[in-house]
Every structure is written in C-alpha cells, then in structure tokens.
C-alpha positions in Angstrom: 24.9 -12.3 5.6 23.4 -12.8 2.1 21.7 -9.4 2.2 25.0 -7.6 3.5 27.0 -9.2 0.8 24.3 -7.8 -1.9 24.6 -4.5 -0.7 28.2 -4.3 -0.8 28.2 -5.8 -4.3 26.0 -3.2 -5.6 27.5 -0.4 -3.9 30.8 -1.2 -5.5 29.2 -1.4 -8.8 27.7 2.1 -8.1 30.9 3.6 -7.7 32.5 2.2 -10.7 29.3 3.3 -12.8 29.6 7.0 -11.5 33.3 6.7 -12.1 33.1 5.9 -15.7 29.9 8.3 -16.0 32.1 11.3 -14.6 34.9 10.2 -16.9 33.0 10.3 -20.0 31.1 13.6 -19.5 33.9 15.7 -18.7 35.6 14.8 -22.4 32.4 16.9 -23.7 32.2 20.6 -24.3 28.7 20.6 -22.8 29.2 19.3 -19.3 27.5 21.2 -16.6 26.8 20.4 -12.9 23.2 21.6 -11.3 19.9 20.2 -10.0 17.2 18.0 -11.5 13.8 18.5 -10.2 10.3 17.7 -11.4 7.3 15.5 -11.3 7.4 11.7 -10.5 4.7 9.0 -11.0 4.7 5.3 -9.8 2.3 3.0 -11.9 1.4 -0.3 -11.0 3.0 -3.0 -8.6 2.0 -3.4 -5.1 -0.6 -5.9 -5.9 -1.5 -7.0 -2.3 -2.5 -3.6 -1.7 -4.6 -3.6 -4.6 -6.1 -7.1 -3.7 -7.2 -5.8 -0.3 -8.9 -2.9 -1.7 -10.8 -5.0 -4.2 -11.6 -7.5 -1.8 -13.3 -4.6 0.3 -15.6 -3.7 -2.6 -16.5 -7.3 -3.6 -17.7 -7.5 0.1 -19.9 -4.6 -0.2 -22.2 -4.6 -3.3 -24.6 -2.4 -1.7 -22.1 0.7 -2.2 -23.0 3.1 -4.7 -19.3 4.0 -5.1 -16.1 2.1 -4.6 -12.7 2.0 -3.9 -10.5 2.7 -6.9 -8.3 -0.5 -7.5 -6.0 1.4 -9.7 -2.4 2.5 -8.6 -1.1 5.5 -9.7 0.8 7.6 -7.3 1.9 11.1 -8.0 4.8 12.9 -6.3 8.4 14.8 -6.6 12.0 13.7 -7.6 15.0 15.9 -6.6 18.7 15.6 -6.9 22.0 17.1 -7.5 23.8 15.7 -10.6 25.7 16.8 -14.0 24.3 16.4 -17.2 25.9 16.4 -21.1 25.0 15.7 -24.6 26.1 12.3 -24.0 24.8 11.4 -20.5 24.5 12.3 -17.0 24.9 11.1 -13.3 23.1 12.2 -10.1 23.9 11.5 -6.2 21.6 11.2 -3.5 18.0 11.7 -5.3 15.1 12.2 -2.9 11.7 11.3 -4.1 8.3 11.2 -2.8 5.0 9.9 -4.3 1.3 9.2 -2.7 -2.3 8.2 -3.4 -5.4 8.3 -1.4 -8.4 6.7 -2.6 -11.8 7.6 -0.8 -15.3 6.0 -0.8 -18.5 7.6 0.8 -21.5 5.4 1.3 -24.5 4.3 3.4 -24.4 1.1 5.5 -27.8 -1.3 5.3 -28.7 0.2 8.5 -28.9 3.5 7.2 -25.6 5.2 8.8 -23.5 7.2 6.8 -19.9 6.7 6.4 -16.6 8.1 4.8 -13.6 5.7 4.2 -10.2 6.6 2.8 -7.1 4.3 2.2 -3.8 6.1 1.4 -0.2 4.6 0.1 3.0 6.7 0.6 6.2 5.9 -0.9 9.6 7.8 0.1 13.2 7.1 -1.6 16.8 7.5 -1.5 18.9 6.9 -4.7 22.3 6.7 -3.6 23.5 7.4 -7.3 22.2 7.0 -10.8 23.8 7.3 -14.2 22.3 7.4 -17.9 24.1 7.6 -21.1 22.6 9.1 -24.3 24.6 8.5 -27.1 22.0 8.5 -29.9 20.8 11.9 -31.2 17.8 13.1 -33.3 15.7 16.3 -33.9 17.5 17.9 -31.1 16.9 15.3 -28.6 19.3 12.8 -26.9 18.2 9.1 -26.5 19.6 6.6 -24.1 19.2 4.3 -20.9 20.5 4.2 -17.5 20.8 2.3 -14.2 20.5 3.1 -10.6 22.3 0.4 -9.0 20.6 0.8 -5.4 18.2 2.8 -3.7 16.2 2.6 -0.4 12.8 3.0 0.2 9.9 3.2 2.9 6.5 2.2 2.1 3.8 3.8 4.3 -0.2 2.5 4.2 -3.0 3.8 6.2 -6.8 4.3 6.5 -9.4 6.2 7.9 -12.9 5.7 8.9 -15.1 8.8 9.7 -11.9 10.6 10.6 -10.8 8.1 12.9 -7.2 6.9 11.9 -6.0 3.4 13.5 -2.1 2.9 14.3 -1.1 0.8 11.6 2.7 -0.6 11.1 6.0 1.4 12.3 5.0 4.3 10.7 2.1 5.4 12.6 2.5 9.0 14.6 1.9 7.5 18.0 4.5 4.9 17.9 6.9 6.0 15.4 10.4 4.9 16.0 13.0 6.3 13.3 15.6 3.6 14.2 13.3 0.9 13.8 12.0 2.6 10.5 15.2 3.2 8.9 16.4 -0.9 9.4 12.9 -1.6 7.8 13.6 0.1 4.7 13.4 -2.1 1.5 16.6 -2.0 -1.2 15.6 -1.9 -4.7 17.6 -1.4 -8.3 16.2 1.0 -10.9 16.3 0.5 -14.8 15.4 3.4 -17.1 15.1 5.0 -20.4 15.9 8.4 -20.8 15.0 11.2 -23.5 16.6 14.6 -23.0 16.4 18.1 -24.5 18.8 20.7 -23.9 18.4 24.4 -24.3 20.5 26.1 -27.0 23.1 27.1 -24.7 23.3 23.9 -23.0 22.6 25.3 -19.6 19.3 24.1 -18.8 17.0 21.1 -19.9 14.5 18.6 -19.4 14.7 15.0 -19.6 11.8 12.4 -19.6 12.3 9.1 -18.5 10.5 5.4 -18.3 11.8 3.3 -15.3 11.1 0.3 -13.9 11.9 -0.1 -10.1 13.0 -3.8 -9.1 12.6 -4.5 -5.3 14.9 -6.8 -3.7 12.4 -8.7 -1.2 8.7 -9.4 -1.5 8.1 -9.9 2.8 9.2 -6.6 4.1 5.7 -4.7 3.9 3.2 -6.8 5.6 -0.5 -5.2 5.4 -2.0 -7.6 7.9 -2.9 -4.7 10.0 -4.5 -2.9 7.0 -6.2 -5.9 5.8 -7.7 -6.4 9.4 -9.0 -2.6 9.3 -10.7 -2.9 6.1 -11.9 -6.5 5.9 -12.2 -7.4 9.8 -14.5 -10.6 9.2 -11.9 -12.2 6.5 -8.4 -11.1 7.3 -7.4 -14.2 9.1 -8.3 -16.3 6.1 -6.3 -14.5 3.8 -2.9 -14.1 5.0 -1.2 -14.7 1.7 -2.8 -11.8 0.2 -0.8 -9.4 2.7 2.9 -9.5 1.6 3.8 -6.7 -1.2 6.0 -6.9 -3.8 7.2 -3.4 -4.6 8.2 -3.6 -8.2 6.6 -1.5 -10.5 6.8 1.2 -13.5 7.0 4.6 -13.0 7.5 7.8 -15.1 9.6 11.2 -14.8 9.4 14.6 -16.1 12.7 16.2 -14.9 14.0 20.1 -15.3 17.8 20.4 -15.4 18.6 23.5 -13.9 
C-alpha cells in the first residue's frame, strides 16, 4: 500500500511539472517540438554486482587477467519532447545501456577457459522537465527533474559459451508479466547544458544526472553469485542485494 501511495504521489507531481513546463515554454518565441536522441552512460552504483566480481578475482590469484570491477555502461536515449531558450520537457523516454566484462585464463590443471559477465539496463521515464534560465556564451544552463521512471536490470554470465538460466529475464523462462511487475521505480535529478543552432530548430544537450532508486532488495544476485563463486555463495548472502542508485551522463541531439 505504501508503494502504491508513493507512485500516485510522484505521478501527480510529474503531471504538475509537465503543466508548468509547457506553460512556461509556450511563452517563448523559440519553442519547438521534436525528438531527443543520443548517447547515455551509467557510472558507478550497483555495488553488489561489483563486489561479486571483486570476490571472483580475489579467489583466483593465478589468473593473468581479471574481470573489470569498474562499472561504466554505454547505451542510447530516445524521447519525444520540446525545447526552448528557457527549458524543455520530454515524455516516455526509452533508454538502454549495457556492459560486458570478459576474462580468459588457464586453470591450475592446465585447461583454458573464457568467462564473461554482463549487466543490461532498460528504462522508461514517464515524463522529464528541465529549466535553463541562465545564459552565457551561447549556452543555456539549468537543472531538471524526472519524478518517476521504471527500470529493468538484467545480469548474466557465460563460461566457455555455456549460458546458465539466471533470474526472470532468462530466455527459456522469460515471463513478460512477471518481468513487468518486477520493475524498479526511481527518480532522476539532473543538471543541463544546452547549445541551440542559430535558427533554434536543432541543438545539443549535455546532462549530468543522478538516478535515485526507490528500493534496494528487488534485484537479488544470489544466482549470479552461485555461478561465479560456487564455493562461497551461501556464506555471503548480504552482498547480493543490489542498490541501483548511480550517476550518469547524456549527450542528446534535439531534432
């Protein structure tokens, strides 16, 4: 019930944000509708996922190469929206980002192996709005808020090409209804820098954002931990619950 109330509250807030954003934009001469598309990067966060990889490396000191313990996911961002000299808004933003880390090695018995670990994230932002009231050297500066979005996070691994079934997103057991109701909610705060063309019809927007996850126990990596660390996963249950809050960057074209 508390989760439902929170969703309703933030949905109402998003409607208010959209109303005031549109009201302000239409007063300007350079208001224009179009698409926003570009590059997206997720930086940091997902500490439990990084901890599992770090433990994998620590238990295999004989490896000449280790799994990367950093997390910088790359992907794209697409939405329909508006833009003006003093801000903008977008609806139903769809984004996807992913990262795969690989390691090759040789077991103590002489057998060679290949291991890969992958994280993927799919987001739906219901509505987003930003205000850029500051202007300097042809750039517009400001900040914004995305009150509520939904995200799917998928984790997977392969050993010598073999891919075990892990979680509700595994291909052989995928259930769309189950996956939908296991989506996480989040709020996003961001700082924006906009450069528009001389005719104001196109432009580019740079954004630094912080994605704040609402919950920390909906993505459980116990199955991934069991695959990577089969001799220890039962003793490290606390490291498998993922908190999805993290920083990120966007570079978007407005067309």
